[in-house]
C-alpha positions in Angstrom: -7.2 12.1 14.3 -4.1 12.6 13.4 -2.7 15.3 11.2 0.1 13.4 9.5 -0.1 10.4 7.0 2.9 9.0 5.2 0.8 6.1 3.4 -1.9 7.2 0.7 -2.2 5.8 -2.7 -3.3 7.4 -5.8 -4.8 6.5 -8.8 -1.5 5.9 -10.3 -1.6 2.8 -7.5 -3.8 1.1 -9.7 -6.4 0.6 -7.0 -6.9 4.1 -5.7 -9.4 6.2 -6.4 -8.2 9.9 -6.7 -5.6 12.0 -8.3 -2.8 13.5 -6.4 -4.5 17.0 -6.9 -7.9 15.8 -5.4 -5.9 13.6 -2.3 -3.4 17.1 -2.0 -6.7 19.2 -1.9 -8.5 16.7 0.8 -5.5 16.7 2.8 -4.9 20.5 3.0 -8.8 21.1 3.6 -8.8 18.5 6.3 -6.0 20.5 8.0 -2.9 17.4 7.4 0.1 18.9 8.0 2.4 16.1 6.5 1.3 13.4 3.9 2.9 11.0 1.5 1.5 9.8 -1.5 3.2 6.2 -1.8 2.2 4.5 -4.3 2.5 0.8 -5.5 5.9 0.4 -7.2 5.8 3.8 -9.1 6.9 6.9 -8.4 4.9 8.9 -11.2 2.8 10.7 -8.5 6.2 12.1 -6.7 7.2 15.2 -9.0 3.4 16.2 -9.0 3.0 16.1 -5.4 6.2 18.1 -4.6 5.0 20.6 -7.4 1.6 21.0 -6.3 1.9 21.0 -2.3 0.1 24.6 -2.2 1.7 24.9 1.6 1.2 21.4 2.5 4.2 20.0 4.0 4.5 16.5 1.5 7.6 14.3 1.1 8.5 11.7 -1.5 7.0 7.9 -1.2 6.8 4.7 -2.6 5.7 1.7 -1.9 7.7 -1.4 -3.2 7.0 -5.0 -3.3 9.5 -7.0 -2.8 10.4 -10.6 -1.1 12.2 -12.0 1.9 12.4 -15.7 2.9 9.9 -16.5 0.3 7.5 -13.9 2.0 5.9 -10.9 0.2 6.5 -7.7 2.1 5.7 -3.9 1.5 8.6 -1.4 2.0 7.6 1.9 1.7 10.5 4.5 1.3 10.4 8.3 2.0 13.0 11.1 0.9 14.7 9.7 -1.7 15.4 10.9 -5.1 12.5 9.8 -7.3 14.3 10.8 -10.4 16.6 7.4 -10.4 15.6 5.6 -13.4 15.8 2.2 -11.4 12.2 2.9 -9.9 10.5 3.1 -13.3 12.3 0.0 -14.5 11.1 -1.7 -11.4 7.7 -0.4 -12.1 7.5 -1.2 -15.8 8.4 -4.9 -15.2 6.1 -5.6 -12.5 3.6 -4.0 -14.7 4.5 -6.0 -17.7 3.9 -9.1 -15.7 0.6 -8.3 -14.2 -1.0 -7.5 -18.1 0.6 -10.6 -19.0 -1.3 -12.5 -16.1 -4.7 -10.7 -16.5 -6.7 -13.9 -18.1 -4.7 -16.4 -16.1 -5.9 -14.9 -12.8 -9.5 -14.8 -14.0 -9.4 -17.8 -15.2 -8.0 -19.5 -11.8 -10.7 -17.8 -10.1 -13.2 -18.9 -12.2 -12.2 -22.5 -11.9 -11.9 -22.1 -8.5 -15.7 -20.4 -7.8 -17.5 -21.8 -10.6 -18.9 -18.6 -11.0 -19.3 -17.4 -14.6 -17.0 -15.1 -15.6 -16.4 -13.1 -19.1 -12.4 -12.9 -19.1 -12.7 -10.0 -22.2 -15.2 -8.0 -20.4 -13.3 -7.9 -17.3 -9.9 -7.1 -19.2 -12.2 -4.3 -21.1 -13.1 -2.6 -17.8 -9.4 -1.9 -17.0 -7.7 1.2 -18.9 -4.1 -0.5 -18.2 -4.8 -4.1 -19.0 -3.8 -4.9 -15.3 -6.4 -6.9 -13.8 -6.0 -6.9 -9.9 -8.0 -8.8 -7.3 -10.0 -5.7 -6.7 -11.1 -5.0 -10.1 -12.5 -8.3 -10.3 -14.3 -8.0 -6.9 -16.0 -4.9 -8.4 -16.8 -6.2 -11.2 -18.5 -9.7 -9.8 -20.0 -8.3 -7.0 -21.8 -5.5 -9.0 -23.3 -8.5 -11.1 -27.2 -9.6 -10.7 -26.1 -13.2 -9.9 -24.0 -12.2 -7.1 -26.6 -12.9 -4.4 -26.8 -16.5 -5.7 -23.1 -17.5 -4.6 -22.5 -18.4 -0.7 -19.0 -17.4 -1.6 -19.8 -13.9 -2.4 -22.1 -13.1 0.1 -19.6 -12.1 2.9 -18.5 -9.3 0.4 -22.2 -8.1 -0.4 -24.2 -5.6 1.8 -24.5 -6.7 5.3 -21.9 -9.6 5.1 -19.0 -10.0 7.4 -16.5 -8.6 5.1 -18.7 -5.9 3.3 -16.8 -2.7 5.3 -14.2 -3.0 2.4 -15.1 -5.8 0.1 -12.9 -5.3 -2.9 -9.5 -5.6 -0.7 -11.0 -8.4 1.5 -12.1 -10.1 -1.6 -8.2 -10.0 -2.9 -6.9 -10.9 0.4 -8.9 -13.7 0.3 -8.5 -15.4 -3.3 -5.4 -13.1 -5.0 -3.1 -12.4 -2.3 0.0 -14.7 -1.7 -0.9 -18.3 -1.0 -4.5 -18.0 -1.8 -6.4 -19.7 -4.9 -6.3 -17.5 -7.6 -2.5 -16.1 -7.3 -0.3 -15.9 -10.1 3.2 -14.9 -8.7 4.7 -12.1 -9.5 8.6 -12.0 -9.5 9.6 -9.1 -7.0 12.8 -7.8 -6.0 14.2 -9.0 -2.8 14.0 -7.0 0.3 17.7 -6.3 0.3 17.6 -4.6 -3.2 14.6 -2.8 -2.0 16.4 -1.4 0.7 19.6 -0.7 -1.2 17.8 1.4 -3.9 16.2 3.4 -1.5 19.2 4.0 0.5 21.3 4.5 -2.9 18.4 7.5 -3.7 19.4 8.9 -0.1 15.6 7.9 1.5 14.7 5.7 4.4 13.3 2.5 4.3 10.0 1.6 6.5 8.3 -1.8 6.9 4.5 -1.5 6.0 1.6 -2.9 7.7 3.9 -5.5 9.5 0.7 -7.0 11.4 -0.7 -7.8 8.2 2.4 -8.6 6.4 3.9 -10.7 8.8 0.7 -12.5 10.3 1.7 -15.7 11.9 5.3 -15.2 10.8 6.8 -12.7 13.6 10.1 -14.6 13.6 11.3 -12.8 10.4 11.4 -9.7 12.0 14.9 -9.7 13.2 16.3 -10.7 9.9 14.2 -8.0 8.1 15.6 -5.4 10.4 19.1 -6.9 10.1 18.7 -6.2 6.0 19.2 -2.4 6.8 15.6 -1.3 7.9 15.1 2.3 9.2 12.0 2.2 10.2 8.7 0.5 11.0 5.1 1.5 10.3 4.0 1.3 13.6 0.6 2.7 13.3 -1.7 1.9 10.7 -5.7 0.7 10.1 -4.9 -2.8 10.3 -3.1 -2.8 13.4 -4.6 -3.4 16.6 -3.7 -1.9 19.8 -1.6 -4.6 20.7 0.0 -5.0 17.4 0.9 -1.3 17.8 2.6 -1.7 20.6 4.4 -4.5 19.8 5.8 -3.0 17.1 6.3 0.6 18.7 8.7 -2.0 21.3 10.2 -3.3 18.7 11.4 0.0 16.5 12.3 1.7 20.1 14.2 -1.2 21.1 16.3 -1.0 17.4 16.3 2.7 17.1 14.1 2.9 14.1 11.4 5.3 12.8 8.2 4.8 14.3 6.1 5.6 11.2 2.0 5.9 10.8 0.2 5.6 8.0 -3.4 5.1 6.7 -3.1 3.4 3.4 -6.0 5.4 2.3 -6.9 3.9 -1.1 -10.9 5.5 -1.2 -13.2 3.3 -2.7 -11.6 -0.1 -2.4 -11.0 0.8 1.4 -14.2 2.8 2.1 -13.7 2.6 5.9 -10.0 4.0 5.6 -9.4 7.5 6.0 -6.9 10.2 5.2 -5.3 10.5 9.0 -7.2 7.2 10.3 -4.0 5.1 11.4 -4.7 5.3 15.1 -1.9 6.4 16.2 -1.3 7.4 20.1 1.6 9.0 19.7 1.4 13.2 19.5 1.5 14.6 16.1 4.7 16.7 17.6 6.5 13.6 18.3 6.2 12.4 14.5 7.3 15.8 13.3 10.3 16.5 15.2 11.3 12.8 14.6 11.0 13.7 10.6 12.9 16.8 11.0 15.8 14.7 12.6 16.3 12.4 9.4 17.0 15.6 7.1 15.5 13.8 4.2 16.1 16.0 0.8 12.9 15.6 -1.0 10.5 16.8 1.4 9.0 20.1 0.6 7.3 22.5 3.0 8.2 23.1 6.6 7.8 20.3 9.4 
């Protein structure tokens, strides 16, 4: 397993399980060489990561939701100045929208599925008032009545989607174009890349095999927006997908990145460093050195 992981989520992502200190401790204990905690639309973990690396090599990270030609994408930023207020402004705007639409998400799923849900009870389970598809999944799949519904059986133990039921539940019912989606107003890909560049970081397209499923024709226009790299190796890519995006990165002289998208309990089969990279860690570390990113703590 690789000792480099540039896509890890903490509890500050909302759907992550572990604290920053727990992730750093886990990473060090497993002999990781370089990690980045890239929380969803939040840089609140970065200072803690840089101040508590304890000999582990770390780099500032964030995962921004953004839109390009009507398609929702995830853009990873690395080595940027996290103290710039723009990141907090974007994060707070998204959180505000998420809190306002919590009840609507539950209502849409309830109407679609016919499964009885107590909206107030579900909202009470969230310490932030933000209700994700994963939160709803954890609530509903734990109910005694869950096995009675055919719709839920694939996510229950032994079901075809039981490897990471909460994540599959979100993708199937709450992601873009699904029955219980309540659209959030995200910034454009162009603005997201512009912000990362303004703060001296690099912009990397996250898990394109998933985000661009059936839409690979958009890759050229995404690269043209000023993309610096592609997350070629990740937990969701087949070897064929990794080869395709590796070739695209090489052809366009882009940074080849690797990240597991570790969350903990919501994606239990994904481990830190478990992105299946076929490139040697030494090659990754050399490519990071060349970038000379400012917000990197430790020796690569």
